[in-house]
VEXDREN-2710 file (C-alpha; in Angstrom, 1 decimal):
% VEXDREN-2710
k/r/px/py/pz
1/MET/-40.8/-23.2/-33.6
2/LYS/-38.2/-21.7/-31.4
3/PRO/-38.0/-18.0/-31.0
4/CYS/-35.7/-16.3/-33.3
5/LEU/-33.6/-13.4/-32.8
6/LEU/-33.8/-12.5/-36.5
7/ARG/-37.6/-11.3/-36.0
8/ASN/-36.2/-8.9/-33.4
9/PRO/-35.8/-5.5/-35.3
10/GLY/-32.9/-4.5/-33.2
11/PHE/-30.7/-7.8/-33.7
12/LYS/-27.8/-7.2/-36.0
13/LEU/-28.5/-3.6/-36.6
14/ALA/-24.8/-2.9/-36.0
15/LEU/-24.3/-5.0/-39.2
16/ILE/-26.3/-3.2/-41.6
17/LEU/-24.9/0.3/-40.3
18/THR/-21.6/-1.1/-40.6
19/ALA/-22.0/-2.4/-44.0
20/LEU/-23.6/0.8/-45.3
21/SER/-20.6/2.9/-44.0
22/PHE/-18.1/1.9/-46.5
23/TRP/-17.1/-1.1/-48.7
24/SER/-13.8/-2.3/-49.0
25/PRO/-13.1/-5.1/-51.5
26/CYS/-11.4/-8.2/-50.4
27/ARG/-8.7/-10.1/-52.6
28/ALA/-10.6/-12.0/-55.1
29/ASP/-9.9/-15.9/-54.9
30/ASP/-11.7/-18.1/-57.3
31/SER/-10.2/-21.6/-56.1
32/TRP/-13.1/-23.8/-55.2
33/GLY/-11.5/-27.4/-55.8
34/PRO/-10.6/-30.4/-55.5
35/TRP/-14.3/-31.5/-55.5
36/PRO/-15.1/-35.0/-55.0
37/SER/-15.7/-37.1/-58.2
38/GLY/-19.3/-36.3/-59.5
39/GLN/-19.4/-32.9/-57.7
40/GLU/-17.3/-30.9/-60.2
41/PRO/-19.2/-27.9/-61.0
42/ALA/-18.7/-28.5/-64.7
43/VAL/-19.8/-32.1/-64.5
44/VAL/-23.0/-31.3/-62.6
45/GLY/-23.8/-28.1/-64.6
46/THR/-23.7/-30.1/-67.8
47/ARG/-26.0/-33.0/-66.4
48/LEU/-28.3/-30.1/-65.2
49/VAL/-28.4/-28.4/-68.8
50/GLN/-28.7/-31.8/-70.4
51/ASN/-31.9/-32.4/-68.2
52/LEU/-33.3/-29.2/-69.7
53/LEU/-32.6/-29.9/-73.3
54/ASP/-34.3/-33.3/-72.8
55/ARG/-37.4/-31.7/-71.6
56/SER/-39.8/-31.7/-75.2
57/LYS/-42.1/-29.1/-74.0
58/LEU/-41.0/-25.5/-74.3
59/GLU/-42.8/-23.2/-71.6
60/LEU/-42.6/-19.8/-72.7
61/SER/-46.4/-18.9/-72.6
62/GLY/-48.3/-17.7/-69.6
63/SER/-45.9/-17.5/-66.2
64/SER/-43.0/-18.1/-68.3
65/TYR/-40.0/-17.1/-66.0
66/GLN/-39.3/-20.6/-65.2
67/GLU/-38.3/-21.6/-68.7
68/THR/-36.8/-18.5/-69.2
69/CYS/-34.4/-18.5/-66.0
70/SER/-33.5/-21.9/-67.0
71/GLY/-32.6/-21.0/-70.8
72/PHE/-30.9/-18.1/-69.5
73/GLY/-28.8/-20.2/-67.1
74/ALA/-27.9/-22.9/-69.7
75/VAL/-26.7/-20.5/-72.2
76/ARG/-24.4/-18.7/-69.5
77/PHE/-23.2/-21.9/-68.3
78/ALA/-22.4/-23.4/-71.8
79/ALA/-20.7/-20.1/-72.7
80/GLU/-18.6/-20.1/-69.6
81/THR/-17.5/-23.4/-69.7
82/GLY/-16.5/-23.0/-73.4
83/ASP/-18.6/-26.3/-74.7
84/ARG/-19.4/-25.0/-78.2
85/ASP/-21.5/-28.3/-78.6
86/LEU/-23.6/-27.6/-75.5
87/LEU/-24.2/-24.0/-76.4
88/ASN/-25.4/-24.7/-79.9
89/LYS/-27.9/-27.2/-78.5
90/THR/-29.1/-24.7/-76.1
91/ILE/-29.4/-22.0/-78.5
92/ALA/-31.2/-24.4/-81.0
93/ARG/-33.8/-25.2/-78.1
94/TYR/-34.8/-21.3/-78.1
95/GLN/-33.9/-20.6/-81.6
96/ALA/-37.7/-20.1/-82.4
97/ILE/-37.9/-17.0/-80.5
98/ILE/-36.9/-15.1/-83.4
99/GLY/-38.3/-17.5/-86.1
100/PRO/-41.5/-16.9/-88.3
101/ASP/-43.9/-18.2/-85.6
102/ALA/-42.4/-16.4/-82.7
103/ALA/-45.4/-14.0/-82.1
104/LYS/-47.5/-17.3/-80.9
105/LEU/-44.6/-18.4/-78.8
106/LEU/-43.1/-15.1/-77.0
107/PRO/-44.9/-14.1/-73.6
108/LYS/-46.8/-10.9/-73.3
109/PRO/-44.7/-8.2/-71.6
110/ASN/-47.6/-7.2/-68.9
111/HIS/-46.2/-8.7/-66.2
112/ASP/-42.8/-8.7/-64.5
113/ASP/-43.2/-12.9/-64.6
114/ARG/-43.2/-12.8/-68.3
115/THR/-41.4/-9.3/-69.1
116/VAL/-38.1/-10.8/-67.5
117/PHE/-38.3/-13.2/-70.5
118/GLY/-35.8/-10.6/-72.1
119/ILE/-32.9/-11.6/-70.3
120/LEU/-32.8/-14.9/-72.4
121/PRO/-32.6/-13.4/-75.7
122/LEU/-30.0/-10.8/-74.0
123/GLU/-27.9/-13.8/-72.8
124/MET/-28.2/-15.3/-76.3
125/PHE/-26.8/-12.3/-78.0
126/LYS/-23.9/-12.1/-75.6
127/ALA/-22.9/-15.8/-76.6
128/THR/-23.6/-15.1/-80.2
129/GLN/-23.7/-11.4/-81.3
130/GLU/-26.8/-12.0/-83.2
131/PRO/-28.5/-8.7/-83.4
132/LYS/-32.0/-10.3/-83.5
133/TYR/-31.9/-11.5/-80.0
134/LEU/-30.6/-7.9/-79.0
135/ALA/-33.6/-6.3/-80.5
136/LEU/-35.8/-8.8/-79.0
137/GLY/-34.6/-8.5/-75.3
138/LEU/-34.2/-4.7/-75.6
139/SER/-38.0/-4.6/-76.6
140/TYR/-38.9/-6.3/-73.3
141/ALA/-36.8/-4.1/-71.2
142/ASP/-38.4/-1.0/-72.9
143/ASP/-42.0/-2.4/-72.3
144/GLN/-41.1/-3.1/-68.7
145/PHE/-40.8/1.0/-68.3
146/ALA/-43.2/1.9/-70.9
147/THR/-45.7/2.9/-68.1
148/LEU/-44.7/4.0/-64.6
149/ASN/-46.8/3.8/-61.0
150/PRO/-47.0/7.0/-59.0
151/GLU/-43.3/6.3/-57.5
152/GLY/-41.8/6.7/-60.8
153/LEU/-41.4/2.9/-60.7
154/SER/-42.3/0.6/-63.4
155/SER/-45.9/-0.3/-63.4
156/GLU/-45.2/-4.1/-63.3
157/THR/-43.6/-3.2/-59.6
158/ARG/-45.7/-5.1/-57.0
159/GLY/-43.4/-4.8/-54.0
160/TYR/-42.9/-8.4/-53.5
161/ILE/-39.3/-10.0/-53.2
162/ASP/-39.1/-11.5/-56.8
163/ASP/-39.4/-7.9/-58.0
164/ALA/-35.6/-7.7/-56.5
165/TYR/-34.8/-9.8/-59.8
166/LYS/-37.2/-9.7/-62.4
167/ILE/-37.3/-6.1/-63.2
168/PRO/-33.7/-4.8/-61.9
169/VAL/-32.1/-7.7/-63.8
170/MET/-34.1/-7.3/-66.9
171/GLN/-32.7/-3.5/-66.9
172/ILE/-29.0/-4.0/-66.0
173/LEU/-28.6/-6.7/-68.5
174/ALA/-30.1/-4.1/-71.2
175/PHE/-27.3/-1.7/-69.7
176/ARG/-24.7/-4.5/-70.3
177/ALA/-25.7/-4.9/-73.8
178/THR/-26.1/-1.2/-74.7
179/GLN/-24.3/0.9/-71.9
180/LYS/-27.1/3.1/-72.2
181/PRO/-27.5/4.8/-68.7
182/ASP/-31.1/4.9/-68.4
183/TYR/-31.1/1.1/-68.2
184/ALA/-28.7/1.2/-65.3
185/ALA/-30.6/4.2/-63.5
186/GLN/-34.0/2.1/-63.8
187/SER/-32.5/-1.2/-62.3
188/VAL/-31.0/0.8/-59.5
189/LYS/-34.1/2.7/-58.7
190/GLU/-36.3/-0.4/-58.4
191/LEU/-33.6/-2.5/-56.7
192/THR/-33.0/0.4/-54.0
193/ALA/-36.5/0.7/-53.5
194/LEU/-37.2/-2.9/-52.7
195/ILE/-34.2/-2.8/-50.2
196/ASP/-35.6/0.2/-48.4
197/LYS/-39.0/-1.6/-48.3
198/LEU/-38.2/-5.2/-47.5
199/GLN/-34.8/-5.9/-46.2
200/GLN/-34.6/-6.2/-42.2
201/PRO/-31.8/-5.6/-39.7
202/SER/-30.9/-9.2/-40.1
203/GLY/-29.9/-8.7/-43.6
204/LEU/-32.6/-11.0/-44.8
205/PHE/-35.8/-9.8/-46.9
206/PHE/-39.4/-10.0/-45.9
207/HIS/-41.4/-11.6/-48.7
208/GLY/-43.5/-8.4/-49.0
209/PRO/-45.1/-5.8/-46.8
210/ASP/-48.1/-8.0/-46.0
211/ALA/-46.0/-11.2/-45.6
212/GLN/-43.3/-10.9/-43.0
213/VAL/-41.8/-14.2/-43.7
214/TYR/-38.2/-15.0/-44.4
215/TRP/-39.2/-17.0/-47.2
216/GLY/-36.2/-19.2/-48.7
217/ARG/-36.6/-19.1/-52.5
218/GLY/-38.1/-15.3/-52.0
219/ASN/-34.8/-14.2/-50.3
220/GLY/-33.0/-16.1/-53.3
221/TRP/-34.6/-13.9/-55.8
222/ALA/-33.2/-10.9/-53.9
223/ALA/-29.8/-12.8/-53.4
224/ALA/-29.5/-13.2/-57.1
225/GLY/-31.0/-9.9/-58.0
226/LEU/-28.2/-8.0/-55.8
227/THR/-25.5/-10.2/-57.4
228/GLU/-26.6/-9.6/-61.0
229/VAL/-26.7/-6.0/-60.4
230/LEU/-23.5/-5.8/-58.8
231/LEU/-21.8/-7.8/-61.7
232/ASN/-22.8/-5.3/-64.3
233/LEU/-23.1/-2.0/-62.3
234/PRO/-20.2/0.5/-63.0
235/SER/-17.7/0.9/-60.0
236/GLU/-18.7/4.8/-60.1
237/ASP/-22.5/4.5/-59.9
238/PRO/-23.4/6.5/-56.8
239/ALA/-25.8/3.8/-55.8
240/ARG/-23.3/0.9/-55.7
241/ALA/-22.3/1.3/-52.2
242/LYS/-25.8/1.0/-50.9
243/ILE/-26.5/-2.0/-53.0
244/MET/-23.1/-3.6/-52.0
245/ALA/-23.9/-3.1/-48.4
246/SER/-27.3/-4.6/-48.7
247/TYR/-25.7/-7.6/-50.5
248/GLN/-23.1/-8.0/-47.9
249/ALA/-25.6/-7.6/-45.0
250/MET/-27.5/-10.1/-46.9
251/MET/-24.8/-12.5/-47.2
252/ALA/-23.8/-12.4/-43.2
253/GLY/-27.3/-12.9/-42.5
254/LEU/-27.5/-16.4/-44.5
255/LEU/-24.3/-17.6/-42.9
256/GLU/-26.4/-17.1/-39.7
257/VAL/-29.3/-19.5/-40.9
258/GLN/-27.5/-22.0/-42.8
259/ALA/-28.6/-25.3/-41.7
260/PRO/-26.2/-28.2/-40.5
261/ASP/-26.3/-30.0/-43.5
262/GLY/-25.2/-27.0/-45.8
263/ARG/-28.3/-26.1/-47.1
264/TRP/-31.2/-23.7/-46.6
265/ARG/-34.6/-23.9/-45.2
266/GLN/-38.1/-23.3/-46.7
267/VAL/-38.5/-20.6/-43.8
268/LEU/-34.9/-19.2/-43.3
269/ASP/-34.9/-18.7/-39.6
270/ASP/-37.2/-21.7/-38.4
271/ASP/-35.0/-24.4/-37.8
272/LYS/-37.9/-26.9/-37.7
273/ALA/-38.7/-25.9/-41.4
274/TRP/-37.5/-28.3/-44.0
275/GLU/-34.5/-27.8/-46.1
276/GLU/-35.3/-26.6/-49.6
277/ASN/-33.0/-27.0/-52.5
278/SER/-34.1/-23.9/-54.8
279/CYS/-33.2/-21.3/-52.3
280/THR/-29.9/-23.2/-51.8
281/GLY/-28.9/-23.2/-55.4
282/TYR/-29.9/-19.3/-55.6
283/PHE/-27.6/-18.5/-52.4
284/ILE/-24.9/-20.9/-53.7
285/PHE/-24.8/-18.4/-56.7
286/ALA/-24.9/-15.0/-54.8
287/LEU/-22.3/-16.1/-52.3
288/GLY/-19.8/-18.0/-54.8
289/GLU/-20.0/-14.9/-57.0
290/GLY/-19.2/-12.8/-54.0
291/VAL/-16.1/-14.8/-53.3
292/ASP/-14.9/-14.7/-56.9
293/GLN/-15.4/-11.1/-57.0
294/GLY/-13.5/-10.4/-53.7
295/TRP/-17.1/-8.9/-52.4
296/LEU/-16.7/-11.4/-49.4
297/ASP/-14.0/-12.6/-47.4
298/ALA/-13.1/-16.2/-48.9
299/ALA/-11.7/-17.6/-45.5
300/THR/-15.2/-17.0/-44.0
301/TYR/-17.6/-17.6/-46.7
302/ARG/-15.8/-20.3/-49.0
303/PRO/-16.3/-23.3/-46.6
304/ALA/-20.0/-22.4/-46.3
305/VAL/-20.4/-22.2/-49.9
306/GLN/-18.3/-25.7/-50.7
307/LYS/-20.6/-27.3/-47.7
308/ALA/-23.8/-26.0/-49.5
309/TRP/-22.8/-27.3/-52.9
310/SER/-21.6/-30.8/-51.6
311/ALA/-25.2/-31.2/-50.1
312/LEU/-26.9/-29.9/-53.0
313/CYS/-25.1/-32.3/-55.5
314/GLY/-26.6/-35.1/-53.1
315/GLN/-30.0/-33.9/-54.0
316/LEU/-29.7/-34.9/-57.7
317/ASP/-31.1/-38.1/-58.8
318/ASP/-29.5/-40.1/-61.9
319/LYS/-31.2/-37.9/-64.3
320/ALA/-30.3/-34.7/-62.7
321/ASN/-33.5/-33.9/-61.3
322/VAL/-33.2/-31.5/-58.0
323/ALA/-35.1/-33.0/-55.3
324/ASP/-37.3/-31.1/-52.6
325/VAL/-38.2/-27.7/-54.4
326/SER/-41.0/-26.0/-53.0
327/VAL/-43.8/-25.7/-55.9
328/LEU/-45.1/-22.3/-56.9
329/THR/-45.5/-19.9/-53.6
330/GLU/-47.9/-17.0/-53.2
331/HIS/-47.4/-14.6/-50.2
332/SER/-48.9/-14.9/-46.7
333/ASN/-48.5/-13.7/-43.6
334/ASP/-48.9/-17.0/-42.1
335/GLU/-45.7/-19.0/-41.7
336/SER/-47.7/-22.2/-41.8
337/TYR/-48.7/-21.7/-45.4
338/TYR/-45.0/-21.9/-46.4
339/LEU/-44.2/-24.8/-44.2
340/ALA/-47.2/-26.6/-45.9
341/ARG/-46.0/-26.3/-49.3
342/PRO/-45.6/-29.5/-51.4
343/LYS/-42.1/-30.5/-52.4
344/ALA/-41.5/-31.5/-56.0
345/ALA/-38.2/-33.0/-57.6
346/GLY/-37.3/-31.7/-61.1
347/ASN/-39.3/-28.5/-60.6
348/LEU/-37.7/-25.8/-63.0
349/HIS/-37.1/-23.6/-60.0
350/GLY/-34.4/-26.0/-58.5
351/GLN/-33.2/-26.8/-62.0
352/PHE/-32.2/-23.2/-63.1
353/ALA/-31.2/-22.5/-59.3
354/ALA/-28.7/-25.3/-59.5
355/ILE/-27.3/-24.4/-63.1
356/TRP/-26.7/-20.9/-61.7
357/ALA/-24.9/-22.5/-58.5
358/ALA/-22.8/-24.5/-60.9
359/THR/-21.8/-21.4/-63.2
360/ALA/-20.4/-19.5/-60.1
361/LEU/-18.2/-22.3/-59.1
362/LEU/-16.7/-23.0/-62.2
363/GLU/-12.7/-22.7/-62.0
364/GLN/-11.9/-21.3/-65.4
365/LYS/-14.4/-19.0/-67.0
366/HIS/-14.4/-18.2/-70.8
END
């Protein structure tokens, strides 16, 4: 492995300081095409959602977040494309969560891997305005903060990088649905605590305080969490500038470590690490939304996103299974652990990340 400047704590410190000083919005420009035939985000996203619908087993018990994030992405994609038939089929897949046997199906809200389930019914509520979905989603958001740790954060907080998505996004989507300020405040408190603890001068995030590795998918969780919060946090919120600075610094850091083929690696700053497709999907989502919203300079970032999407499309088989996705990964301070993780095709981490990416790149959203 070559020495990497990203591990130097002084490297790119100016990037963070500049970003923190003030955010100046860019002009939004959401033109992505034309795409080569077969790479159109609406086409690819529909294939990916159909892949999910073709899976007979509903995995919502235990560590349920993979099914949750897949369903969340599928509902949002179908709604954004205006494909009523696809939306109805996706809603039908999850209809049982408000049915008579829901108690047997729903995950217990005792860990953020399971409590994040609430984002699925909240997205279903947004698409359908069915009050039962709203009540279910809010019950998980409330459970997440029913008890606090000594820092005043959710008792589910572990201090690892996926907390940057599974707690702040659960709370910000509850805010989106209700406009109750407590939900936004809880989202911001969690996210800014993780920024302070794990973001480095490079803009990238360590997996955890005892896992000082730039794990690809872990950074994907952070990128997606920052993006979702910014999409829903009011412009006047006093924490927005800090979160935007963190987001912009991270996106700049990602450009520095993008692999030559357009994807990102299992360990982001190691050019001998293998290209991993779930983190690539997360980053396309985060970068794509940034260009669409005017948070990022389109001339700088659009080509990187286009290259990444074209590369990711080449990783799908004829059934839209995404190749080369790292399987479930715990934390370690030994980079070799991450490099030795097995690869899988069709793993839901890769599937939902690609759905999220496709949604961000849609030319017209409903």
